[in-house]
Every structure is written in structure tokens, then in C-alpha cells.
N, C-alpha and C positions, 0 to 999 in steps of 0.2 A: 420503635412499634410501643402501642400503648399496653396500662397495665394488665387492662383485662383480659386483653390478648396473648399476654404473657401468661395470666391462669390457664386459660383456656385449653394454653398446651401444654402446663403443668398438670393438668387433668383429663388429659385426652384421654390417657391409659387407663383409668380407673375401672377394677371393676374388671376388665382386663387380662388378656394372658395372653404370650406371644410365646411358638419354640423356634428356635434354629436350628437347622442343620447343615454341615457340605455332605455332599455326596458324590460319588464318583473319582475324577485324578482328581489329587488333589493338586493346586497352584497357588506360586506367593501372591500373598494380600489377603487372603481369604480370613486369615487372622483377625486383622485389619479390620474387614467387615463384620465378622460376626463380637468384638470388640464393639464395634458401634450401633450396631442391634443390640443388645446388649445392655449399654450403658444411655442409649436414649430412650428405648420402653422403658427402662426404671424410669430416666427422666420426668419421662411422659406419668410416670403411676402407674403402669402395668407392672404386671409378673411376668417372668422373662423367662424359660428355662431349655435346657441342652437337649439335643438329643443324638444321643451319641450312636454313629453311624460308623465310624470306627472301626506331605502331611500338614493336617490341619490340628490346633489343641486340642480342640474335640473329639477327633476324629475321623476321616473322611471314605467311603469305601465302595463297594459296587452292590447293591444289596441283591440276591437273588431271590430272598420270601417276598420281598415287595413287588416283582414280578407277577406274581399271583395273588388272586382276591384271598387265601387265607392269610398271610402275611397282611394286606392292605386294611385286613378284620382287625389284625391283632392292634398294626396301628391306631387304627380309630379309637380304639379303644381305650388304649394308651391316653391319646389325647384329652379324652369326654375323661376320662378319670381325676384327670388335671384340670378341669376347664378351658383345656387353649383349645381357641377359635382362630387364632392367627397364627398361620406357618409362614416361615419365611427362608427357603431353599437356596442356599449357595451352590451350585453345578452347573454341569453341563445340560447340553440339548437334553439326552437323556433323563438325567435326574428333575429337569424341569418338565420333561412328558408326563414322570411317574406322576410328578404332584400334578397336574391336570387332570391326571386318571382317574385320582385319589378325590380328588375334588367332584368330579363328573360323578363320580362312586357315591360321593358324602352320604345322600340321606338314604341310598337302599342298605349303603353301612350299617348305619345306625338302622332302620328298618328289620335289620336281620340278628343285629346284637342285641335289639329290645328282646325279640321273638326269641334267643335261646335265653333269656334273662340274664344278660350279661352286661346288661347296662340297663339303667330304669326311665320310668316314661319323664320323668324330673328333669334327668341327665338328658335325654334326649330332645328334650323344648330350650335346655340353654346352650345347646350345640347343634342346634338346628342348621347352621351355615357354617362352611370354615372361608376362611380368608387366604389367599396366597399368593408371596410376592417371589418373586423369583431373582436372584442378582447370578449373571452369568461368572463361574469363575473356570477357563481354560485355558489355557499359555497358547493354545494354536487357535485363538482368536475367529473361530468358525463358528461361532454362530450369527444371524442376519438379525440386523437392528440396531445392533452396538457395533461406535466406531474400533472402540477396544472391549477388550471383557480382562476382568483381573489375573492377577498373571502373566499375561503377555507382556509388557510392558518389562517385568524379570528376566525375563525365560531370554528377549534379546539383551541386556544387559549379561547373562552366559555367554550366550553365543557369539555377541560383538567381542570380550575380555578375549575369548580361544582364537577368535581372525586375528584380532591385531595381534597377539600373542605368535599364531602360525606365520604370520605374513612377514616377521623378524626375518624366521628360519629359512623361510619359502626365500625370499629376498636373499639371503647368504649361499644358496646351494640353485638358483634359480630354478626352481622347481613349482610344477602345478599340483594345486593343492584342491580337493575334491573333496568339500564339506556338505553333510548329509546333517540335515535337520529335523526337527518332529513337523509331523502336520501331514498327515494320510490322506483328509480330504480338503486339507486347506493349504496354501502356498503363501500364508500370509508372513508368518515368523521369516521363510526365505528369502521373499522380496524386500521386505522390511532388510534382510541384513544384508542385500545384493546394495542397497541403495547406500546404506551405512556404511559399507567398507569399497562401495565402488567395485565391485564383482564383475568379470567381465561377461557373464552368462549365468543364466536361473533356471531352471526347470520349477512350474509350480503346476501343479494337477488341473488348474482354473484354463488355462491358455498354453496345453502342448505346443509343442516347436513343429513346423511346415516337416513334411518327409524328408526332406535332404538337409536336416539338419546336423548330421553326422561332420556334413563338406561346408557347411556356413561356420559352425562350430572350432572346427579345425582354421578353417580362413584365419577368425578374428583372433583366436590365440597365436596363430603367428602374426597378425597385422601390429599387435600387442606387441611381440616381444621385439617386430621389427624397426617399433616407433624408438626403443631401449626401455622395456619393462623388464626389470628380471622374474617377475614370478608373473603367475595366472592363478586367480580364485575363481572355483567356478563353484557354485551353492545350488544342492538339489533338496525338494521336499521330498522327504520318506513315500510321499504320494504320486509322486509323478510320473507320468504315463507321455506318451507318443498320440500322434491322431488316432492312433487304431485299436488304444487303448491298454496296447503293450508297454509294462510296465517298465520307465529308465530310468534303473539304478546307480547307485555309483562306483559300482564296479565295472560296470558297463562303460561307463564316461572312460575311467582310467584305463580301464583294458582300447580304446579306441587312441584316444591321446598317446599313450604309446607306442601303439604299432603303426599309427598314420605319422609322428610327429618323433616321436622318439623323444619326449620329454621327458624328464625322472619327473613320475606324477603321482603324488600318492592321496589316501583315503581316512579322512575322519570322519566317523561317524559317534555325533553327540549325545545320543540318547535322555538318559536320563537326567544329566547333569545340567539339561535343562529349566527341571523342575526346582536345583536345589537353591541353596543361598537363603540369603537375606534377603527381600523383597525391596524392589526401587524404590525411591520415592512418591515416584509417578501411582505407583501400585497401592502403596497405603495409604495414600490421599483421596483416591478412587476407591478405595475397599469401604474406607472412611464417608466419603461420602454418598454414595452408592447403599451403604447401612442405615445412616441418617435418613432416606427419601423411602426406602424399605421401610421403614417404619412410621411413618407418617403415611404412607398409600394403605399399611394392612389397616392402621385405628381409623381412616376416613372410607376404609371400605363396607359396603353395603353387600347383602343379600346378590344383590342386584348386576353389581359390581365383577366382570370377569376377573380369572386368575392376569396378573401383569406381574415385566422382567421391565425393571428399572436400569435405562439401558444409556449410553454415552453417544450426544450427536453433536461432535464440534466439543464446546467446553461447557454443555448445557444438558443436564438430567433427563429424559424424558420415559414415560409410565409406557408401554407398549403392549397390547392383549399378547398373552404368555404364549397361545395356540398359535397367531399369527405367524410368529417370529420361529417356532419350530416347523409349521408348516414351510416358508421359506426357505429356513436351513435343509429342509428335506427336499424341496425343490430343487437347491442345485446339486445336491447331492442325484436326482432324478437325471439333469439336463446333462452332467457327465459323463452317468452311465448310458447314455442314448447319444454320446457325443452331441450335443449342444452347447459345444464351451461360449460361443457367445448371448447366450444365455443364461448359462453361469455365473461369467462375467458381471452381465448386469445386477443380477438377484444378489453377489457378493455388497453388491451396494457403492454410493459414491465414495466415501474413502479410500476403499480395495483398486478401483476403477483409476482416482486419480496418481494413489501411488504404482498402478502398473503404467501409466503411459508416463508418469516423468520418469521408470526406469526408464525403459524402451526408448524414448528418445536422448537418453543420456548413453547408453550403452550398447544399443544394436545399433547402431549406426559407422559408417565410415569417419576419421577424421575429414571435414569437408574442405577438399579446395575453392577456392572462393576468387574465381575470375572478374567478378564487377562487386564492390562495395557495395550493398544498399542504404546500412545507416552504422554511424560513428558512437559508439557506448562506450563510455569511461563509469568502472566501476570501483571503489575506493571504500576505505575503513575508515570512522574516526568516533573518538569515545575512546572507551578503556574496553582492554582486549576481552573478551566473551569467546569462548569456546564453543565452537561452529559456525564463526565469522568467515572460516577457509573453505568449507562447503557451499558455505550461500555465493561467495567468490567462485566458487566453481562450478558448481551449476548455470551463475550467472553468464558466464563466459562462456560454457560450451556448447547451455542455448542457444545465446547469440551466436556463436559460431555458426550452428547448424543454422538460422532464421538465414546467414549469409551475411551479418553483419559483421565489421570490424572491432573489436572488443579491446578499450585500453585500460588498463590496469592501474591507479596511481597510488603511492606510496608515500604513508606517513602522512593521511586524511588531506583537510583543507590546506595546512603546511605547504604539503606537496605539492598539493596543487597550482600553490603561486608562486612552487620553485620548477615545475615544471618537472618534479618526478615523475613522468608516464613514460609508458613502454606499454609494447603493443603483445598481448599475453597469446599465445598457442592453443592449441588443444593438451598438446603434452605439458605446456607451462604449469597447467593445473593439477596434471596426474598427483594421484595419492594425497590429498589435500584434505579429502571428506573425515581424515580419523585425525589431521592434527590438529593441538589447541595454538592457541593464540589465536594472534594474525599475523602469516607471514607476508603479508604487506606491509605493515605496520601502522599505525594507529597514536593519532595524539588531539587532545582534547580542545584543539588550537579552534578557536571559533572563525567564521570565513570572512566577516563583516569587513576588516582592516587592512583584508590584501583585494578587495574586489579589484582594483584596478591590475591587479597580476593574474588575478583566477583569470578575467577576463581575455585581459593578452592570451593567456592558454586556452583556452576554450575556443578561442579565433584560430587559436598557434594548431592547435592539433586535431582543428574541426569537428571537434566533438559537440554532437547533436540530442543526448542525454546522458543522463548521469545518475548510475544505482549508487545510492548512500546506505554505507550499511553500520548500525554502529547504535551506541544509548541516547540517551536524552541529548547530548552534543551535536549527534548525529541530525534530531529532530531540530531543534532549536537555530542550527547552522541553517536547515534546510530553508529555513522560515526566512532566515538573514537574507540569503539568496533571495526567495521569492520577493521580501522589499527591495533587493537590488534592483530587479527586472528597471522597473523607473528609472534610474538613471543608467545603469550598462545595458543594453542590448543585448550584447553574447549571451547573458545570463535567462536569456526568454527564450529557455530550451525546457522540455520533459524532465523534470526529478522525481525520485519515490525514495523514500525510506523505508529499510528491512529493519526491524527494531533487533537489536544486538545486545541486552546488555545481562549482566547478572543480577544488578539490583530490578529486573522487569519494571521499569515505571515510566516508558514513552507512551505514550495517551494513541487510544488507536487502536491495542491490541490487549488484549487478556492474558497474550504472554509473548516475551520476548527470547530470542535465541539465547543459551547459555545459560540461560533462568535456571533450565532444568538440572545441567549438571551442574552446577552451585549448589541447589539441595541438597542431590546425591552425598555430595563433597561432607555436606554440613551431617548427613544424617549419618554417614561413617563415622565419622567423627564423633557424633553422640552415640550412638550402638558401640563402640568403644571406652567412652565414659561412664557410662551407666554399666557395661560389664566391670569397670573398675570401681564404680561403686559401690555394688553388690559385693565384691570381693571386701571391701572394706566395712562396710555397713552404714549406714545412719551418715550418708555423707551427701552434698545438694550439687550439683556441679552448675555455676553460673557461663552460658553461653553467648557471646556476642558476635553477631553476623554482619554485614556488608548491608549494605541498600540504601545509603545515605540515608535519606527521612522519610524513605517507601520500604511500609513494613512487610513486604511480602514475602522475604526468605523465613525471615522469625516468623512468621504466624503459619508459613506451609510446615518451615524445618518446627515449626511444635508440633503440628497437627502430627507429621509423619513420624517421629520421634517420638511420639506420646509424653511431650513438658507438661509441668507442670505451670505453667506461665509465659505467656510474651509478650513481653513490653514495645510495645511501638508508638511511634510518633505520631499515628493516626487516630489514636484511643488514647487521647491524652489519662493518666494517672496520674495517683500523691502521695502520700506516706499512707493515709489507711489502704490503701490499695495494696503498697508492701507489705501491711504489718498484716492484714489479713492472709495474704499468701503465703506470710512467716509461718502465722497458727494454724492453716490448714495442712503445711508439711510438719508440723509439730504431730499433729493427728497424724497424718500418713504414717508419721516412723512408727505409730503402736501399733502398726497394720505388720501384713504381713512382707510388703515393700519396702525394704528400706532404704531408699532412694530417692534422691530429686532429682529434678532437670531445669532448667530457669534459660530464657532462651531472652534476649535483648538484639534490639536495632539499636544499632552502631547511633544512629543518630535522636531515640525516641526520646528523650530529653538529657538536653547541659548541665543537670545540676546533679537529676538523680544517674550516674556514670556505676559502670561495671566495679569501680574501687568500693562507691557507695553502699552501692545496693550486697556487693559479696558480705563487705562489711560490718552493713547492717542483718544481713541473714548471720554472720557471728557469732553477731552480739545478741539476737534475738533468741539464738536456736541453740545458745551456749546450756552446754551438757543435757542435747537431746539429739542436735546434728554440727558436724561443720560442714564451712561451704568452700570454694574451690573457684579457680574462673579460668576461662579459656576463650582468648582471643583469634579467631579462627582468620582473619586479617587477608592478605591475600593467595592463601593459598585456594578460594573458592572462584578466583577466574582463574586458575589454573585444571593441567590434567587436559586427558583425552575430552574430546566431547561423546555422551551420552548416544544412545540409540537416538533419543526422541529428541534431542537438538542437530542429529543428522540429516535427520527424515523431516525436519519441521523448514530446517537452515537448506536443504537441498528444493525444498515445494517451494520456497518461500522466493531463492535466488530463481528459479526456472519461471514460477509467477510472474515476476517481476520483468524479467526481460521479454517476457509473451506482452509482459505490457507495453512494456518501453519500446519497443519498436512499432507497434500497431498506433503509439501516439506521436510518435516521429512524424510517421506518415500521415497522421489527421493535421498532424500542426506545419507540413509544409506551405508556403507561402510564396510566388515568385521563385522558385526552386530553391528557396534555403527554409530551415525550419524557425517558426516564430509562433512560442507557445508562450503565453500572459493569463490564461484564464487560470481559474481557481483550479480545476480538474487537474492540468498538468504540472501540480506540485500536490502527491501523495504522499499518505502513510499507509504500506501495505501489513495489515493485521490482519488476526484471528478475533472474529467479535461476538461470541457466543456460537453457534454454528456452522461460519463460516471465513476464509479470507476473502477480505475484502480490501477494496481500497479508499480511502476517505481522504477530500483536501486538505491539506494542512491548515487552512483557512479556517475550517469550519471545526478542525479540534484544537484551537487556539483557545476558545470560549470555555475547553473543558479542562484548562490546564491549569496547575497554582506553580507561576516560575519561580517566586520566591522560593519555593520548597522543591520544584522540579518530579513533582508527582501530577494525577490524572486527579482533580476533584471529586471524583467518584470511584469506586477501585472494587470491580466483581467480587473477589477472595474476603473482602470484610464481611459478607454475609455469611461465611463462613466460619469465623472468629468464634459467636457461640458454641459450635461443637466441637469447638478447641477446647472450653472451658467444661461443658456437658462430658465429655473425655474423660477431662482430669478431675472427676465429683465436683463443681462449680456448680451452684446456684445462679442461673442465667438466663435472660431473655432468647427466645428462640422464635424468630419470626420467619413464619409459614406463610406470608404469605405471598411467594414467589416461586412454592413449589412447581413439581412438575404435573403436568397433565395429559392424563389419557389420550395418546394421537393413537392411529394404523399407521402398517407398514406400508409403503409403495415399492409397490412391485410388479414386476412383469409377470402375462401370466406366460404356462409354461405348458400349455394343452397341447403344443407342436411337440413335445419332447417322448410322449409314448411311443414304443415301437411301430 
């Protein structure tokens, strides 16, 4: 970015004041948003104030006084006296609705205050309009217009931790567990939990079960037990209802199962534990990104700019008119009250609908009996193991079986494909795989080129018509080799698709890879513990080394999520002067109240500035002020149970890949056999900004730095300045790609009136 643009950003807030408040129910990640608003606001030259409504660090409450005009008059006077004309409200739909009402009344509130002599005419002129930007903090994810609200992912972490623990005891005693999660008006938590744990049944308010649901549920549980399962998991949203609006409670379900089936059934109501604990890496990053976007929206606002809410669409920040989102949210409630459940489902948005479709396809069907095979598809893992690989395999297999395909699984990657380590997968073969870490199929980094003859022979032997490859950069380069091999080996002329799965998140064509979120949370958990240790000893700097090869994604995002003072990566070269500047920054920091430091280093950021070198340099230069310790996290980043994000992401990717494969095979049939050699028949399935899309491998070659095994351009590099701003460094901030105001696309609900 040009230097004059940097100066313009640095002066954007001069002469302006911003207030930030958290209101309504608390949600994990709110603190990250508050921190970002404050520090980005100060970076732009604005004055920043906390409004104590008071868990967040500034307190959160449902303020009854603000519901009445006298309360809003007092609030207006407080803002005017401080010269505040920009307000960032972090809360749910009630808080944001109240904020919009406050803005609509602003002129009349000022006029009344001036008439009463509580503010001067000059103060009225200086505060002639009020800009409001909302950030949605709600664990329920019940606000329309955003894919995820701040706090939702953390709540899912708490739920899944408990579900995984309960699964162990349920298997031991052959029990049925009914788990009730929050969601009075929205079933998002219940739905994603069900996908993430492979639940037998889920009850959500947006899509009540059919009238004979009791019979269906009992039959479903019986079938599951008959297939060898030793447990049943049923997830219930607290607002679950039947099609007549009657509540379906966890106790109702327990009584039904015990009376009809005689199963040992227990109920667990999770309650406020879902709001507790530290925020997940996703929520920390989301809060930080949204906080920065909120400041930009406030400072760019004019008297004609409507109050907006910063939302997340896919992986992209968007600005939406606040009251449009509030109205759609109210329309959902109205539709459910009037039993227009199909309308409610549409209004929830594309993300909710996609999740519901995936869950119902995977869980609400019998294991199919295939009398005539439509297609033969093989599924395999390639590269290093990544949490979530098993979830992707499970959904690929089960969707394939539902579509009437024969699904084969390949053990040990391309090497296993060459050796014929292939077997048929049944419905029960992948049972319980969703929450399993690592790769149950086995995975190796071996590339296929030297095995073309053997691989071709086995493709012919097993009559494989399509190949789903789940893995990292080796999966990507291996698929490219298969594509090149089509010229000599006709058996390789079949469709294949790569699902990115690697902690490094370095596969071209996708913003995210399966497994990267789990690795980030492992790093964040470790950093939290090290920071706690540093707080106890005082004046200590921890230097953490992450995995990722040459890709700095983990180091950057972990640094942002954990509040690091610096993150060294290969993509942003640094020298001894940069290291010295960081040391001097930490020396000054130790003079403040925060007497600890955290540095994150990507494993291949620089071949000479190793972790030992950096640690020794810091120790020497900080002598007498602070000491340094190093910690190489290593392969622990690849292990553990996958996070809710990775389970859900992998499940959707696997389902989408198999659906594409079935279609592509049928399109490729020539003279009774599959023949596919077009660029569109060899793709990477990836998240690109706002959608999951298939991109031909041939198109992605130009975007790839093969020497360093990374994409040439990486979206997260635009976030790095935020890390530096939050660590209180002077830096360049490119605002050329900030979000623009859009409108909510919604279905009319005029028909929902009684």
C-alpha cells in the first residue's frame, strides 16, 4: 500500500470519538472484539471509550433503563458530553434493535436535552448525528444475516467436549443419552452438534418432526442398535417443538425411549456451561476481524449511512443494514409461531439450510441396500494426518452409498492404491468416525508418478470410476501427476477431486483446509498456558515454534488469536533490524503492567534465524529486563480430536465431493465406460471467500509456488497488519478491500400472518 494511504488511515479517526459496549447475554470472543475496536480505533487517531453496561471485561447486562426514553436521554447526554458520535454495540438482536432505536431518536433526544438546558447549542452541533455499527455476540447463532456470531464456535467446543465424554460412558453401559443444548428460538447449536457427533436424532425449532415422530425415532434407535452400536445420542434444542407448536422436552424423549424400548436412558441439560470457558481460536479471530471492520465502518460513516452490522459470509466480512437483519430475525420467529416452518428454514439462510440438508441425508435414512451399483468410487487419504480426515471419509462413504454407489476405501494413500490395499466400505464401516482424530485409513506422503503402472492396473481391477483424495499438498501434487499421467495411461482418465486436509493450510484453491482449525486451537491452548506461566514469573518472553512448512498461516492466526507480540513467517521476510525492534518493543512493554511476552515463529520462516538463535538473541538483548524460553510444539498440532469446525467442515466437504463425483462420472460415460480427460474432471474443492467451489487443478497450477509448497497469494496475509496493530506497533493498514454495504436477501413472509 502507498505511504499516503497509510497516513490517511492513521489520521482517519483524528477528532473523532468511539464508544464500545457489550450488552445482553455474554458470549466468548466479545473481549477479542472489544480489544480490536479499542486498539484499531486508537491506531486511527480516534479517542476510544468503554461504556460499562455490566462476562466481558467491561461487563454485559440487559439494561432495563434503556428500554424507556428517560434512560436513552441520559445515555445521549453522556455521549454528547464526551464528544462521542460513533457507537459500537456488541450484543444480540435485542441490544442491536435498541441501538438502532437510539439512533433514530438521536435528533429528538438532543433537542429535548437542549430544551432542558442539559446540553448547549454548540454541543448539539458537534454531535448532530450518531453512527452505530453492531457486532453480533450470541452463542445461539440466532441472528440472520451472518453465518456465525461471536461466541457460537466456543459454545460448540464446550458442547462437543461433553458429548465426547458422555459417548465413552454411554458405550460402556449401552445407554441412550438425551442432551439438551441452548437455542430457544434457533436450532443451530443442536444441528451442528448432531453433525459433529453423528447423533441419531436432532430436534430443532425450525424444522419440527412429523406427527408420528415417536414411531420414527424408536425405529431409528432400534435399527442403530441392531447394526451393532452400543449407544444412542439424541440432541435437543431447548426451544424444540412439534408441528403443532407443542414443546418437545428432553424429559419427554427420555420417558418415550424408556417406555417403548426399555433402554437405559439419561438426560443431560448443559445450561450455562455453554457460555463458559476460554474462547476458541475461531471466535478470537472472528472477534478481532469484526472489531477492525467495525471501526472502519464507523469512521467512514456519514449522516446518511444507515446503522449497519458487520457479518460473516463464508470467509468474508460484509456490512448489512442493521434493521434489515433484525427484521429478518423477527420474521423467522413469526414464521415459526405461525407454523410456516419451510419459510423459517429459508430465512435462516443458506448456511443453516446446507447444514440441515447434510445432517438429514447422513442421519435420517436407513442404511441402503444396493441391488445395482451405479458407480464405483474410491476414497483415500494422502499426506500427513489431519484431524477431520475421518469425518470427510465418513460423509463421502455414506453419501456415496445413499446415491447407490459402491464405495471403496484405500489404505496408505497412493502407495496403498498401487499395492491393492483396497476394500469395500459399508454403512457401519465408518460408524463413529466423525470425532476420531488422525487417519483411520492410514496416510502417506508418497506420490503416484512412480506407481502409474500398478495404480492403473488396480483401477482396472477394482473397476474404479472416480477418486476422492483427502489430504494436503501431496494430495494436490499427486492429483496433478495423475492428470498428467492420463496421456499414457487410459485408466487414469477418471474424475478425481481433492479435499484439502492439512494443518498447514497450504493447498491452493481453498481459504481453509480440514485440520487447520484443530491445530490452531492446540496452539492457542498451549499459548494460554505459557502466558499464565509468564504472568506468575513476570518478565518472561516465550517463543513458540509452529508447524506449517513454509506456510505462515498457523503462526499468523495463532499469533492473532493468542495476542502475540510478533509472528515470524516465510512470506514476510524479516532481518536483524526487525528482531531488534521487537526486542526493544518488549523492553518497553515490560515497563507497563503487562510483564510478559509471546513470540510465534513458523518452522521455516528463515533458515538462519532459527528458534535457538532468536531465543538466544532475545535473552541477550533483554538481559536485566526479561528472560526468554522456547517451546517447539511439533506433531502435537496434528493430533487430538477434531474441533467442531473441522468435523462440520469435513462432513460438508465430503458430502459435496461425493455428490459432484456421482454427477461427473455420469457425464463422463463414453460407449459404456468412464472416460474423463477434461480439465473440469480433475478439481480441488475449496472454500473461496463466500462459497464452496470446484476449481480445475490446471487453473490452480499458475497460483502455486511449488518450490515452497504454498499458494502465491494467501488471503490471510491481509490480516497480518491487524496482529501488529493489536500488539501496538506502527504499521501499514490496507483498507482497499474492506467490506461494502449490502442488502439482506430474504423471502417475503407476508403469508405468515394468522
